[in-house]
FISE-625326 format. One record per residue (C-alpha): residue number from 0; x, y, z. Coordinates in Angstrom, 1 decimal. Each point is the difference from the previous one (the first is absolute). Layout:
% residues N
<pt num="NUM" u="X" v="Y" w="Z"/>
...
END
This chain:
% residues 244
<pt num="0" u="165.5" v="43.1" w="45.3"/>
<pt num="1" u="-1.1" v="-3.2" w="-0.1"/>
<pt num="2" u="3.5" v="-1.3" w="1.3"/>
<pt num="3" u="-0.1" v="2.0" w="3.0"/>
<pt num="4" u="-4.0" v="-1.7" w="0.3"/>
<pt num="5" u="1.5" v="-3.5" w="-0.6"/>
<pt num="6" u="2.7" v="1.0" w="2.8"/>
<pt num="7" u="-2.6" v="1.4" w="2.5"/>
<pt num="8" u="-2.4" v="-3.3" w="-0.9"/>
<pt num="9" u="3.4" v="-1.8" w="0.8"/>
<pt num="10" u="0.6" v="1.0" w="3.7"/>
<pt num="11" u="-3.5" v="-0.3" w="0.6"/>
<pt num="12" u="-0.1" v="-4.2" w="-0.8"/>
<pt num="13" u="3.3" v="0.2" w="1.7"/>
<pt num="14" u="-1.5" v="1.9" w="3.2"/>
<pt num="15" u="-2.7" v="-2.4" w="-0.4"/>
<pt num="16" u="1.4" v="-3.1" w="-0.2"/>
<pt num="17" u="2.4" v="1.1" w="3.6"/>
<pt num="18" u="-3.2" v="0.6" w="1.7"/>
<pt num="19" u="-1.3" v="-3.2" w="-0.8"/>
<pt num="20" u="2.6" v="-2.0" w="1.0"/>
<pt num="21" u="-1.6" v="-1.3" w="3.0"/>
<pt num="22" u="1.0" v="-3.2" w="0.7"/>
<pt num="23" u="3.7" v="-1.0" w="0.8"/>
<pt num="24" u="0.5" v="-2.0" w="-3.8"/>
<pt num="25" u="-1.2" v="3.2" w="-1.5"/>
<pt num="26" u="2.5" v="2.4" w="2.2"/>
<pt num="27" u="2.5" v="-2.5" w="-0.9"/>
<pt num="28" u="-0.1" v="0.6" w="-3.4"/>
<pt num="29" u="-0.2" v="3.9" w="0.5"/>
<pt num="30" u="3.1" v="0.1" w="1.7"/>
<pt num="31" u="2.2" v="1.2" w="-2.3"/>
<pt num="32" u="2.9" v="0.9" w="2.6"/>
<pt num="33" u="-0.4" v="-3.4" w="1.2"/>
<pt num="34" u="-0.2" v="2.0" w="3.9"/>
<pt num="35" u="-3.3" v="-1.6" w="1.6"/>
<pt num="36" u="-2.2" v="3.0" w="-0.5"/>
<pt num="37" u="-1.7" v="0.9" w="-2.8"/>
<pt num="38" u="0.4" v="3.9" w="-0.1"/>
<pt num="39" u="0.3" v="3.2" w="-1.9"/>
<pt num="40" u="3.8" v="-1.0" w="-0.8"/>
<pt num="41" u="-1.5" v="-3.6" w="-2.3"/>
<pt num="42" u="-2.4" v="2.5" w="-1.3"/>
<pt num="43" u="2.3" v="3.0" w="-1.0"/>
<pt num="44" u="1.9" v="-2.8" w="-1.8"/>
<pt num="45" u="-2.5" v="-2.0" w="-1.8"/>
<pt num="46" u="-1.6" v="3.8" w="-1.3"/>
<pt num="47" u="4.0" v="0.9" w="-1.0"/>
<pt num="48" u="0.0" v="-2.6" w="-2.1"/>
<pt num="49" u="-3.2" v="0.2" w="-1.7"/>
<pt num="50" u="0.4" v="3.7" w="-0.3"/>
<pt num="51" u="3.7" v="-0.3" w="-1.5"/>
<pt num="52" u="-1.8" v="-2.8" w="-2.1"/>
<pt num="53" u="-2.0" v="2.6" w="-1.7"/>
<pt num="54" u="2.5" v="2.1" w="-1.6"/>
<pt num="55" u="2.2" v="-2.7" w="-1.3"/>
<pt num="56" u="-0.5" v="1.4" w="-3.5"/>
<pt num="57" u="3.5" v="0.9" w="-0.2"/>
<pt num="58" u="1.3" v="-0.5" w="-3.6"/>
<pt num="59" u="-3.8" v="-1.0" w="-0.8"/>
<pt num="60" u="-2.0" v="1.7" w="-3.1"/>
<pt num="61" u="-3.1" v="-2.5" w="0.7"/>
<pt num="62" u="-1.4" v="-3.0" w="2.2"/>
<pt num="63" u="-1.1" v="-0.5" w="3.0"/>
<pt num="64" u="1.1" v="2.0" w="3.1"/>
<pt num="65" u="-0.3" v="-2.3" w="2.2"/>
<pt num="66" u="-3.3" v="1.4" w="2.5"/>
<pt num="67" u="-2.7" v="0.0" w="-2.6"/>
<pt num="68" u="1.9" v="3.3" w="-1.9"/>
<pt num="69" u="1.8" v="0.5" w="-3.6"/>
<pt num="70" u="3.4" v="1.1" w="-0.7"/>
<pt num="71" u="-1.6" v="1.5" w="-3.5"/>
<pt num="72" u="-1.7" v="-1.0" w="-2.7"/>
<pt num="73" u="1.6" v="-0.8" w="-3.3"/>
<pt num="74" u="-1.5" v="1.8" w="-3.6"/>
<pt num="75" u="-1.5" v="-1.3" w="-2.9"/>
<pt num="76" u="1.8" v="-2.7" w="-2.1"/>
<pt num="77" u="2.1" v="-0.8" w="2.5"/>
<pt num="78" u="-0.1" v="-2.5" w="2.8"/>
<pt num="79" u="1.5" v="-0.4" w="3.9"/>
<pt num="80" u="2.0" v="-2.6" w="-0.1"/>
<pt num="81" u="2.5" v="-0.9" w="3.6"/>
<pt num="82" u="-1.2" v="4.0" w="1.0"/>
<pt num="83" u="1.2" v="0.9" w="-3.5"/>
<pt num="84" u="-2.2" v="1.5" w="-2.3"/>
<pt num="85" u="1.4" v="-1.2" w="-3.8"/>
<pt num="86" u="-1.7" v="0.3" w="-2.9"/>
<pt num="87" u="-3.1" v="-2.6" w="-0.7"/>
<pt num="88" u="0.0" v="-3.0" w="-1.7"/>
<pt num="89" u="-2.3" v="-2.2" w="-1.8"/>
<pt num="90" u="2.4" v="-2.6" w="-1.7"/>
<pt num="91" u="4.1" v="0.4" w="0.5"/>
<pt num="92" u="2.7" v="-0.9" w="-2.3"/>
<pt num="93" u="0.3" v="-2.4" w="-3.2"/>
<pt num="94" u="0.5" v="-3.6" w="0.1"/>
<pt num="95" u="2.1" v="-1.7" w="-2.5"/>
<pt num="96" u="0.6" v="1.0" w="-2.8"/>
<pt num="97" u="-0.9" v="-3.1" w="-2.0"/>
<pt num="98" u="0.5" v="2.0" w="-2.9"/>
<pt num="99" u="1.3" v="3.2" w="-1.5"/>
<pt num="100" u="1.4" v="1.8" w="-3.2"/>
<pt num="101" u="1.3" v="3.5" w="-0.4"/>
<pt num="102" u="-1.0" v="1.4" w="-4.0"/>
<pt num="103" u="1.6" v="3.1" w="-1.8"/>
<pt num="104" u="-2.1" v="1.7" w="-2.0"/>
<pt num="105" u="2.0" v="2.9" w="-2.0"/>
<pt num="106" u="-2.4" v="1.3" w="-1.9"/>
<pt num="107" u="-1.8" v="1.3" w="3.2"/>
<pt num="108" u="3.1" v="0.1" w="2.1"/>
<pt num="109" u="-1.6" v="-2.7" w="2.3"/>
<pt num="110" u="1.2" v="-1.9" w="2.5"/>
<pt num="111" u="-2.0" v="-2.7" w="1.6"/>
<pt num="112" u="0.4" v="-2.7" w="2.1"/>
<pt num="113" u="-3.1" v="-2.5" w="1.0"/>
<pt num="114" u="0.2" v="-2.7" w="2.9"/>
<pt num="115" u="-2.5" v="-2.7" w="1.0"/>
<pt num="116" u="-0.3" v="-1.1" w="3.7"/>
<pt num="117" u="-1.2" v="-3.8" w="-0.3"/>
<pt num="118" u="-0.5" v="-1.8" w="-3.1"/>
<pt num="119" u="-3.7" v="-1.3" w="1.3"/>
<pt num="120" u="-2.7" v="2.2" w="-0.4"/>
<pt num="121" u="-1.5" v="2.4" w="1.7"/>
<pt num="122" u="3.9" v="1.5" w="-0.9"/>
<pt num="123" u="1.2" v="4.2" w="1.2"/>
<pt num="124" u="1.8" v="1.1" w="-2.5"/>
<pt num="125" u="3.0" v="3.1" w="0.8"/>
<pt num="126" u="0.7" v="2.4" w="-3.3"/>
<pt num="127" u="2.8" v="3.2" w="0.1"/>
<pt num="128" u="-0.8" v="1.9" w="-3.0"/>
<pt num="129" u="3.6" v="3.1" w="-0.8"/>
<pt num="130" u="-1.6" v="1.9" w="-2.7"/>
<pt num="131" u="2.9" v="1.6" w="-1.0"/>
<pt num="132" u="-1.1" v="2.1" w="-2.7"/>
<pt num="133" u="-1.6" v="2.6" w="3.0"/>
<pt num="134" u="2.9" v="-0.3" w="2.0"/>
<pt num="135" u="0.3" v="-3.3" w="2.0"/>
<pt num="136" u="3.1" v="-1.6" w="1.0"/>
<pt num="137" u="2.6" v="-1.3" w="-2.3"/>
<pt num="138" u="3.5" v="-0.5" w="2.5"/>
<pt num="139" u="0.6" v="-1.4" w="2.9"/>
<pt num="140" u="-1.2" v="1.3" w="3.5"/>
<pt num="141" u="-2.2" v="0.6" w="2.7"/>
<pt num="142" u="-4.1" v="1.8" w="-2.1"/>
<pt num="143" u="-2.5" v="0.6" w="2.7"/>
<pt num="144" u="-3.2" v="-0.8" w="-1.4"/>
<pt num="145" u="-2.5" v="3.0" w="-1.4"/>
<pt num="146" u="-3.5" v="0.2" w="2.1"/>
<pt num="147" u="-1.4" v="0.6" w="-3.1"/>
<pt num="148" u="-3.1" v="-1.0" w="-2.9"/>
<pt num="149" u="1.1" v="-2.6" w="-2.0"/>
<pt num="150" u="0.0" v="1.5" w="-3.0"/>
<pt num="151" u="2.2" v="3.0" w="0.6"/>
<pt num="152" u="2.8" v="-2.5" w="3.1"/>
<pt num="153" u="2.9" v="-0.7" w="-1.5"/>
<pt num="154" u="1.0" v="-2.6" w="1.7"/>
<pt num="155" u="-3.5" v="-2.3" w="1.3"/>
<pt num="156" u="-0.2" v="-2.8" w="1.7"/>
<pt num="157" u="-2.4" v="-2.1" w="0.4"/>
<pt num="158" u="-1.8" v="-3.2" w="1.0"/>
<pt num="159" u="-2.9" v="-1.6" w="-1.4"/>
<pt num="160" u="-2.5" v="-3.1" w="1.7"/>
<pt num="161" u="-1.1" v="-2.3" w="1.0"/>
<pt num="162" u="0.5" v="-0.8" w="-3.7"/>
<pt num="163" u="-1.5" v="-3.3" w="-1.8"/>
<pt num="164" u="-2.1" v="0.8" w="-3.2"/>
<pt num="165" u="0.4" v="3.5" w="1.3"/>
<pt num="166" u="1.3" v="2.0" w="2.4"/>
<pt num="167" u="-2.8" v="1.1" w="3.0"/>
<pt num="168" u="2.7" v="3.3" w="1.2"/>
<pt num="169" u="2.4" v="3.0" w="-1.0"/>
<pt num="170" u="2.2" v="1.0" w="2.7"/>
<pt num="171" u="2.5" v="2.9" w="-1.3"/>
<pt num="172" u="3.4" v="0.7" w="2.6"/>
<pt num="173" u="-0.4" v="3.9" w="1.4"/>
<pt num="174" u="3.1" v="-0.4" w="2.0"/>
<pt num="175" u="3.4" v="-1.8" w="0.0"/>
<pt num="176" u="2.8" v="-0.6" w="-2.1"/>
<pt num="177" u="2.0" v="-2.0" w="-2.8"/>
<pt num="178" u="3.5" v="-0.7" w="0.5"/>
<pt num="179" u="0.9" v="-0.5" w="-3.6"/>
<pt num="180" u="3.5" v="-2.0" w="0.2"/>
<pt num="181" u="0.7" v="-0.5" w="-4.0"/>
<pt num="182" u="-2.5" v="1.1" w="-2.6"/>
<pt num="183" u="1.0" v="-0.7" w="-3.2"/>
<pt num="184" u="-2.5" v="-0.7" w="-3.2"/>
<pt num="185" u="1.6" v="-1.8" w="-2.4"/>
<pt num="186" u="0.1" v="0.2" w="-3.9"/>
<pt num="187" u="-1.0" v="-2.0" w="-3.3"/>
<pt num="188" u="1.8" v="-3.5" w="0.8"/>
<pt num="189" u="0.7" v="0.7" w="3.5"/>
<pt num="190" u="-1.4" v="0.1" w="3.3"/>
<pt num="191" u="-0.7" v="2.4" w="2.8"/>
<pt num="192" u="1.0" v="-0.3" w="3.1"/>
<pt num="193" u="-2.8" v="1.3" w="3.5"/>
<pt num="194" u="1.0" v="0.7" w="3.7"/>
<pt num="195" u="-1.7" v="1.1" w="2.8"/>
<pt num="196" u="-1.4" v="0.0" w="3.2"/>
<pt num="197" u="-3.6" v="1.4" w="1.1"/>
<pt num="198" u="0.2" v="1.2" w="3.5"/>
<pt num="199" u="-2.1" v="0.9" w="2.5"/>
<pt num="200" u="-3.5" v="0.3" w="-2.8"/>
<pt num="201" u="-3.7" v="1.1" w="0.8"/>
<pt num="202" u="-2.3" v="-0.5" w="-2.8"/>
<pt num="203" u="-4.1" v="1.5" w="-0.3"/>
<pt num="204" u="-2.6" v="-1.5" w="-1.6"/>
<pt num="205" u="-0.5" v="1.6" w="-2.5"/>
<pt num="206" u="-2.8" v="0.2" w="-3.4"/>
<pt num="207" u="0.9" v="1.1" w="-3.2"/>
<pt num="208" u="-1.5" v="2.8" w="-1.3"/>
<pt num="209" u="-0.5" v="-0.7" w="-4.3"/>
<pt num="210" u="-1.7" v="2.3" w="-2.6"/>
<pt num="211" u="-2.2" v="-0.4" w="-3.0"/>
<pt num="212" u="2.5" v="-2.1" w="-1.7"/>
<pt num="213" u="0.9" v="-2.5" w="3.1"/>
<pt num="214" u="3.7" v="1.9" w="0.1"/>
<pt num="215" u="0.8" v="0.0" w="3.8"/>
<pt num="216" u="-0.5" v="3.9" w="1.5"/>
<pt num="217" u="0.9" v="0.3" w="3.1"/>
<pt num="218" u="-0.1" v="-1.7" w="3.0"/>
<pt num="219" u="-1.9" v="0.1" w="3.4"/>
<pt num="220" u="0.4" v="-1.2" w="4.1"/>
<pt num="221" u="-3.0" v="-2.4" w="0.6"/>
<pt num="222" u="-1.3" v="1.5" w="2.9"/>
<pt num="223" u="0.4" v="-2.5" w="2.8"/>
<pt num="224" u="1.8" v="-2.5" w="-1.9"/>
<pt num="225" u="3.1" v="-2.2" w="0.9"/>
<pt num="226" u="3.7" v="0.6" w="0.6"/>
<pt num="227" u="2.4" v="-2.1" w="-1.5"/>
<pt num="228" u="3.9" v="0.4" w="2.2"/>
<pt num="229" u="2.5" v="-1.6" w="-2.1"/>
<pt num="230" u="3.5" v="0.8" w="2.7"/>
<pt num="231" u="2.3" v="-2.1" w="-2.2"/>
<pt num="232" u="0.4" v="-1.6" w="-3.4"/>
<pt num="233" u="2.9" v="-0.6" w="-2.2"/>
<pt num="234" u="0.0" v="-1.1" w="-3.4"/>
<pt num="235" u="3.2" v="-0.7" w="-2.4"/>
<pt num="236" u="-1.5" v="-0.7" w="-3.6"/>
<pt num="237" u="1.1" v="-0.3" w="-3.9"/>
<pt num="238" u="-1.7" v="3.0" w="-2.0"/>
<pt num="239" u="-1.9" v="-0.7" w="-3.4"/>
<pt num="240" u="0.9" v="2.3" w="-2.5"/>
<pt num="241" u="-3.0" v="0.5" w="-1.9"/>
<pt num="242" u="0.1" v="1.0" w="-3.4"/>
<pt num="243" u="-3.0" v="2.3" w="-1.4"/>
END
């Protein structure tokens, strides 16, 4: 309905412009087909251009339709970029790393990877935790990052930022993939190896839920919190086998 109203309004504006072309200069500028006369043929040509421009939403999910209307509105947690709805990101990418390391704790069968974005403060910290005791990945392959609670997930990816003496926010991944190229936990006296790639990872700002003994029992998204997106991040590190 709004687009129809916009078309009618535009048509009235065009007619008014043609009627107002009383001087030779005005008439010449309105003479679209250059036949020396401003007439209905010129009006039809210009009107056709504008009306078709208003229909220019082919392949577009959002954004302006060029005449005051809209090609659509993106949903919550989405942004309109180049007429397409894409995940909204408050922050994008992960720089560096300036520092990275990996450890395997055989007692709890946990493989961890940690990286700092820069060597100065404030910085961001990226963490990957694979909980093999509850079915986390133990061989090469591509694994979807589960949209689960931090406590129950066997594959956790999160970012803490900004960090100085402490980190102000935590972002937990709820989508994306981890491609494991090589995973060797190592052993006493010899290191392991962990190589992989994070792709299309979306992390949402969360808060931790603690019990009376200060143990983490869950997480919950921050209402209207920030979102962190990592399109691509590759790592390749030695794994320290930590004896309990």
